[in-house]
N, C-alpha and C positions, 0 to 999 in steps of 0.2 A: 077721576079725582083731580081737584084743582092743583095747579102747580105748587102753590104754597104748602098744601097738604102733602103733596108728594115729597117735597124737600124735608118737611118735618118728619114724615114717616121714615125716610131713608136715614136721616140723622139719628133718630131714636134707635132704629134697628142696628146701625153701625155701632153706636155706643153700647147697646145691650150686648152685642156680640163681643165687644172688646173687654167687657168686665166679666164675662162668663168663660171659665176655663173648661166647662163641660156642659153638655145639653141637659144634665140632670138637675132636679130642683135644688133650691137653696133653703136652708134654715139659718136664722141669724139670732144670736144672743149677745146681750151686754152683760158682762160679769164684773161687778164692782167688788173688789176684794178688800175688806177692811176689818178692823178690830171692833168687836162689841163685847160687852160684859154679860156673862151668863153664869149660872150656878148649877150645872148639870148634876153635880154630886153634893149640892148643898153649900158649897164654898164659892163665893164670887171670884171669878177669874176672867182673864182676857182670852177670848177665843177668836178664831179667824172665821169670818162670815163671808158669804157671797150674796150680794144684793140684800144684805141684812139678814140672811137666813143661815142657820146652823143646824144641820148640814146645808150645803148649797142646793140650788134648784136642779131639777131633772133636765138633762140635755137629751132631747128626744129627736131621733132621726129615723130614716128608712134606708135600706140598702141603696148604695150609690148616690145618696144625697151629698151635696156640698154643704159643709158646716162652716159657718163664720162665727167666731167667738171673739168679741172685742173685750179685752181684759184691761181694766183700770186698776192700777196698783195704788191703793190708799194705805198700804202698810208703811212702816218706817224703815224697811229694808228691801233689797231686791227680791223679785218674785219670778218664778216660772210655774206654769201649770203643765202637767203631763197627763197622758190619756192611756194608761196601761191597757194593752190588748187591742187598741185601735191601731191598725197596721200602717197608716200613713203611706200607702203605696207610692213609691217613687219620690217621696216627699218627707225625708227625715228632717227637713228644715222646720217642720211644725211639731217636732216630737216633745219639746219642752223639757229637755235636760241639758246640763252644762256642756256636754260634748257636742251638742248640735245647735244650741241657742245661747246668745248673750242674754243675761237677765234683764228683766224689765225694771228700770230704776224706780224708786219711790216717786209718786206723783206723775208717772208716765203711764201711757197705755200702749198696748200692742194688740194687733188683730191677727189671730190665728185663722187660717183658712185651709181646710183639708177636705178630702172626699172619703167617705166611709165605703170604699170600693169593695164590692163582693164580700160584705160582712153583715152578720146579724148577731144579736145576742145581748148579754148583760155585762157591763163594764162600769168603771167609775173614773172620775178625774180627781187630781189632788195636786198640791204643791210639791215640787221636787227639790227645793233648796232649803238649807239652813234649819233642818229639822221641823219645818213649819207644819207638816202634816200632823204632828203631835198636838197642834192647837186647832186643827180644823182645815177649812178651805177645800174640803172634799164634797163630792156629790155624785149622784148616779148618772149613768149613761145607758140608754136603751136604743138599740138599733133594730127596728122592726123589719119583718119580712115584707117584700113587695107582695101586692095582692095576687100576682100571677103565680106565686110559689106558696103552697099551703104549708102551714105548720103541722108537724107530725103528731098532733093530738087535737081533741075538740077545742074549739075556741073557749077560753076561760070566761067566766062571768065577771071577772074583775082582776085587778093586779094590786099587789102590796109590795112595797120596797122596804127592805131592812138594811140599814147602814149600821153595822156593829163594829166594835173595836174596844180594846183596852184603853184606859184613860188615867191620866194623872191630874191632880189639882194644881200642879205647877205648870206654867206655860212652857212653850218650846224653848224660850231663851234660857230659862232656869235649867231645864233638862239638858240643854246643849252645854251649859257650863259644867254640869255634873260630869258629862262624858269628857269634856275638855280637861277636867281635873284628874282624869285617870280612873274614875270610879264607874261602876255599873249602875244602872238606874234603879234596880231593886223592883219589888213587887208593885204593880200598878194599884191605884186607889179604887178602881172599879171598872165597870164595862158600861158603855153607853149604847143605847138602841135609838137610832135616829136623833141623836143629840140629847136624849133624856136619860135620867138615872133610873135606878131600880124601884119597882113597886115595893111597898113595905110588906114583904112576905114573912118577916120575923123581926124580933126586937133588935137585931144587929143593924138594921137599916134605919138611919136617922129619920126623924119626922121632917115633913115639909119638902121632900124631894119630888120634883115634877116628873111623873112617869107617863108612858104612852099607852093609849088604848086603841086597839084596832077594831073597828066595827064591821061585822060581817052578817050575811043573811044565811039562815039555815038551808041546807041542801045545795048551796052554791059551791062552785069550784073556783078557786083563785090561783093565779100564777103568782108565786112568791119569789122575789129576787133578793138574794142575800149577798152582801159584800162585806168582807172583813177589811176595813181601812185602818186598823189599829197599828200600834207601834211594833209589838213583838210577840203577842200572845195568840196562840191557836185557840179557837173558841168552838165549843160544842153547841150547836143550835138545835132546839127542839120546841115543839108545841104540844102541850099536855094532851094526851089521848088522841092525837091526830098523826096520821102517817104523812111522810114527806115523799112524794113521788118525784124522783130526780128526772129532769127532762133536758137540761142544757147547762153547759158550763163554758163561760168565756168565748162564746161565739160558735159553739158546735153542739148539735143535739146529741144526747146520750141515749144508749139503750135504757129503756125506762125500768126503774127498780125502786121498790119501796124501802124506806128507812124510817125507824122510829126517832132517830136523832142523827146529826151529821156534823162532822168536824170540818170547819171552814178555817183555813190557815191564812196568815197575813197576806193580803194582796189578792186573795181569790174571790171569785164570783160564781154563784150557782143560781139556777132556777128550779123550783119545785112546783108541782101541782098539789094543792091541799083542798080536800073536800070537807065542807062543814057538815059532818055526818053524825055529830054527837047530840045528846038529848037536851043539852043546855040547862041542866039543873043548876048550873052556876057558870060563871066565867071560867076561862082557862089561862094557865100560865104560858107565856112565851119566854124562853130562857136562852141566854147565851152565856156560857160559863167557861172559865179557864180550863184548858186541857193540857195533858202531858206535863203537869206540874203536881206538886203535893196538893191535891184538891181540898184537903181539910185545912191546911195552912192558908191556901189561896181562896178561902170561901168568899171574901169580900169582892173578889174579881168575878162578879156575876151580874149580868144585866137581866132585868125582869120587866116584861111588858104584859099587857092584858089583852086576850082575845075575847071580844064581847059579841055574842049572838044577839040579834034584835029581839029574840024571845027569851033571853037569859032570865033565870029565876033568882039570881042573886050574885053577890061578889064571890070570888074565889078565896079559898082559905086552905090551910094545911101546908105540908112540906112541898118543896119543889120536886118535880119529877127528876129522877136521876137518869143519866145516859145509860142505855142498854147495850151500846156498842162496847165490846170487850177490848180494853187496852191494857189488860193486866200483864200480858207478856209482849215483848217487842214485836214478834211476828204477827200476833193477832191484831195489832194496831194497823198493820198494812192491809188487812182484809178489805177495809172500806175503799181506799184509793185504788186497789187492784180490781175492785168490782165496777169501777167507772169505765164503761166501754162506749165506743162511738156507735151511734145508730147509722149503720152503713147504707141502709136503704132510703133514709130520709134525705130530702134536699135541704141544703142550708140556704146560702145566699143565691146560689145558682141552681138551675133546673137539674143538673146532673147529681146523682146520689153522692153523699159524703164519702162513701166507700169506693168511689171510682178511681181514686188516686192510690195506686197499689205501692205504698211506701216500702213494704217488706220485700219487694222485688228489685229495689234500686241498690246499686253498689255504693257503699260508704266510701267517700273519697278522703276524708280526714276525721280523726278522732281527737277531741280536746277533753282532757280530764282536768276539771276545775276543783281544787281541794280547798276547803275552808278549815281554819283552825281557830281555837279560842283567841280572843284579842291579845295582843302582845305589845310590848313597849318598843317603839322605833324612834330613834333620835329624841328620847325623853318624853314621848307622848304615846298614849294608848291608841293603837290602830288595829284594824281588822284587815285580813288579807285573802286573796285568791292566788294560789300557787306561789305564796311567799311575797306577793306584790300588793302593797296597799296603794290604791289608785289615787293619784293627785290630778284633779281636773285641769285641763289645759285652760290658760287664760284667754285663748282664741279658739272658738269652736272649730272642730276638725275640718269640715268641708269649706268653711269660710277661709281657713288657713290654706287649704288646697287651692281654692279658686283665686286667691290673692298672693300665691307664692310665698307664704310665710314659712320659713324654715325653722325646724326644731320645736314646733308646737307640740309634737307627740312622737311616740316611737311605735314601730310596727314589729315588736319583738316579744310579744307576750308568749310565754312558753306553753307548748301543747300539753305538757304534763308537769306535775310538781317536781321540784328538785330539792335536795337536802342542802340548802344554803341559807345564810342569814336573811331574814325578811328585810325588805327595803321599800321606800317610797319611790314611785315611778309613774310615768305616763304611758306605760306599755299597753298596746292594743293588739287585737287579733287581726292579722292581715288575711282576710278570708277571700275566697275565690268565687266570683259570680257564677251562678248556676251549678255550683258544687252541692253535694249532698253529705252533710256532716253529722257526726255523732258527738253529742256533748254529754259527758258524765259528770254530774254534780256529786262530789264526794264530801260528805259532811263529817269532818272530824272535830267539829265544835261540840259543845256540851248540851246544846238545845236544838230543837227542831227549827229548820229554816225553810223559807220559801224563796225560790229563785224565779226570776222573770227575765224574758227576752223581749225587748222592744222590736217592733217592725215585723214580727212573725208570730205564728202559732207553731207548735212543735208536737210531734207524736211521742207520747209517754210510753215507751216500749218495755221498760223494766225498772224494778226497784227491789232492793234487798238490803240486808245488813252485812257488814264486813267490808272488805276492800274489793273494789271492782277489778276484774281481770277479763281478758279476751274470751275465756270460756263461758262467761256469763251470757254471751249472746245467744247461747242455746236455749235460754229460758225466756227470750224476748217474745212479746206479743206482736207478731208480724201481720195480723189480720184486721183487728178492730180496736187498736189502741186509740184512746181519746186524744184529740188534737186541742191544745189549749196554749196559754201563754205564761201561766204561773203554776209551779208545782212544788209540793212539799218534799223535803229531804230529811229523813229522820237522823237523829244524832247517832253516829257510828254506822251510818248506812250510806247508800248511793241511790241515785235515780238517773236513768239513761233516757235521753230524748234524741230524736232524729229531726233534722231541719233541712228543708230544701231552700237554698239561698238564691231566691229569685227576686229579691227586693233590694235594689241598689240604694246605698246610703250608709250612714253611720248609726249603728244601733247599740243601745245600752244593754249589757248583761249585768244584772245586779241581784243581790239579796234584797228581798222586800222588807225584811225585819229592819226597822228604821234605825235602830242603834248601830247595827253592823254596817248598814249602808253609809250612814254618816261617818263612820270610822274608816271607810275606804274599801269595802268589800264589793267591788264592781270592776268592770272593764268595758270595752267597746269592741264591736266588730266593724271594721271598715271594709265595705264591699263596693268596688267600682267595676264598671264595665269598660274594658279597654277599647271597645268599639262604640263608645257612647255617641249617639247621634241625637240626643235630646228626647228619645222615646223611653228610656229606662230610668232617667233621673231628671226631675224638674230643676229648672234654674232657681237660684235663691229668690224669694219674694221681693217685691219692690220695697216693702216696709222692713226689710231685714235690719236687725239691730247689730251694731258693731261694738267691739270691746277688745281688750287686750292689745295686741300689736296693731290692730286696725281701728282703735278708738278715735283716731283723728278723722276717720271717714264719717263718724256719726254726727248728725245734725241735731241741734237742740229741738225739743218739742215745745211749741208755743200754743198748744191747743189741748182741749180735753174732750168734751162731749161732742164737739163738731166732728171729731175723727170717727165717732161711732156711725154718724150718718154717712160720712164719705165711704168708709170701708165696709161697714156692715149692711147698709141698706141702699146703696147706690143702685143695685140691680132692681130692687123692688120699686124704687122711685121711677126708674126708666120704664118699667113695665106699666106703671100707672099712667105715666105720660103718654106712652104708646097707645094705651086704651083710650085716653082722652082725645088723641088725634083721630082715632077711628070714629069716636062719638061725634066730634065736631065736624068731620068731613063727610 
C-alpha cells in the first residue's frame, strides 16, 4: 500500500473508532416533529406529526444495535421524546424525561444515541412533556432478534402494527387548560387506530371519516403488534372471528395462549399471531373499544378498522363483535392478566432461556408501597399523588445536578410507604441501592384503572389482587414464571406487586402512564448510583448534553439545523464510505 494510502487508511480508521462507542451496527433516523392539520374524527384539528406522519414512522432495530435519532423540534414549545421499555443500559442521559434531560427548545435539535442492549420486542416512542402525547408525536419501535437466536414460533408471513388510543377533538393545549382549571377531562371523543377514525359500522358514526383497511392473504399468519398510546382509557382489542395467539409483551416472550379479545391498558404493548383462516365471505371488523367503563354510555369511544382478505367477497356489515372476556365481576377481570406467563424455555435477546434468572429465590432487600389516590387540591390546584406527594420536576436534571455539584435540586426522602398526612408538592425521590432486589407494590386507591411504568427496567409481575396489600400476600406470588415487562395495570381498589433487580445505574422515572394523572404529578424517580463507579456501570453525559435550570449558563446557542443531522447522525456512515473508497483507490 502506498504511503499516502496508508495515511488515509489510518486516519479513517482512527476517526471511525472515535465515533463508535460499541462494535455493534448503527441505525440512524431524523425525526422532524411538527404540527399538521388532520381530521381523524371528522373535525379538523392540530396534531403532532413526525416527518409529516401521524402516527410517526417505525423505529426498527436489532438486539445490541446503536440507535441514533436526531430530533428537530418544530413545535412552538419545548419537547422531549421518551422510549418506554427501552432500558437505556448505563445511559439514563438518553431517557427523555425531565428528571434526566433538559427539554429541546423550539427550533432546536438534539441527537439521542443509545444502544438497545440485550433487548428484543415491541415498544413505542412518544413525547413526555406538556401533555403533548394527547396530540400525537408517537410511533412504534421494533427490536428484532439477532439471526443467531431463533424466535419461539414459526416465522410469520408478515407483520401488522396497530397504534390504538383514546382521542379528543381538542388539542393537548386545550386539554391541559382543562386540567389546570381543576376539572377532569371527561369522556373521550373516540378511539383512533393508526391515526384514523372508525369505519361507519352504524348510523352513530358521522359520514366522511377516513378509516383504515388492513390487506391480508388467506391462510397466512401475521404477527400483530398492538400499542395503547392513548390518554387514559383501557381498550379491548379484537378481530372478528379470529383468535389472538399471545406471544410477546414489552420485550419478553410469553407462554402462548389463545384469546378471542384482549385488554390493552394505557402504555402497554403486545404481540399476537393471527392466522387468516376464515372463509372471507366478507371483510371483518377490527375493534378497539373502551373497557372498564359504562360501555353503553361510552359507545362512541370505539375504534373500528377493516380486515380485508384478498379473496373477500364483499364489505362487512352488521353489529360489532362484543368482547367475550368476562369483566362482570372484579375478580374475573384479573383472569386475563394473571394468565400472562413467561415462556421460560425460550431465548429472548440472549441465548440463555428467559427462565434462567430465578427471581423467586432472591431475598427482597426493600419494599416500596406506592399508593395512588383520586386527585386532590394542593395549594389551590388539582394534583395527583403517590404516597401523598405530588411530584414537581427539578429545573436541573438530577444527574446533571450531581455532576455539577448543584445543591438542593431534589430530595432523596421519598417515603417507602404511605403516611396519613396532608398531601404536598415536593421533589422527593427514592434513594435506591445499586444491586439490591426490591419489591414495589402499586396500591391503586383511585377510582379508575391505572397503568404504572418503570423506566430503565423490566420487572417481574408476581401478584395482583383487590383490597389492601399486606405481607401475607407474598404467599400467593408467582415465583416461577411471572412475566417480565415494564408497564402493568392496577385495578381500582386493588394492588399489583412487582420485583426489580436494580442493576442499571442512573435516574429512572416511575410513573402512572394515564396521561392526566401523570401531568398532575403522579410520578417519582429512583436514583441509583454505584459508590465504586469506575466508568463501567454509568456512561458520562453525552457531548451534546443540553443544560438548563441552575446550569443554563453552560448552554451554547444553536446556530445550525440540518447540518447537525449529518454530523451527529451519519458521521460513522460517511467515514465507512470514505474508508471503502480508500480501499478501492489503493
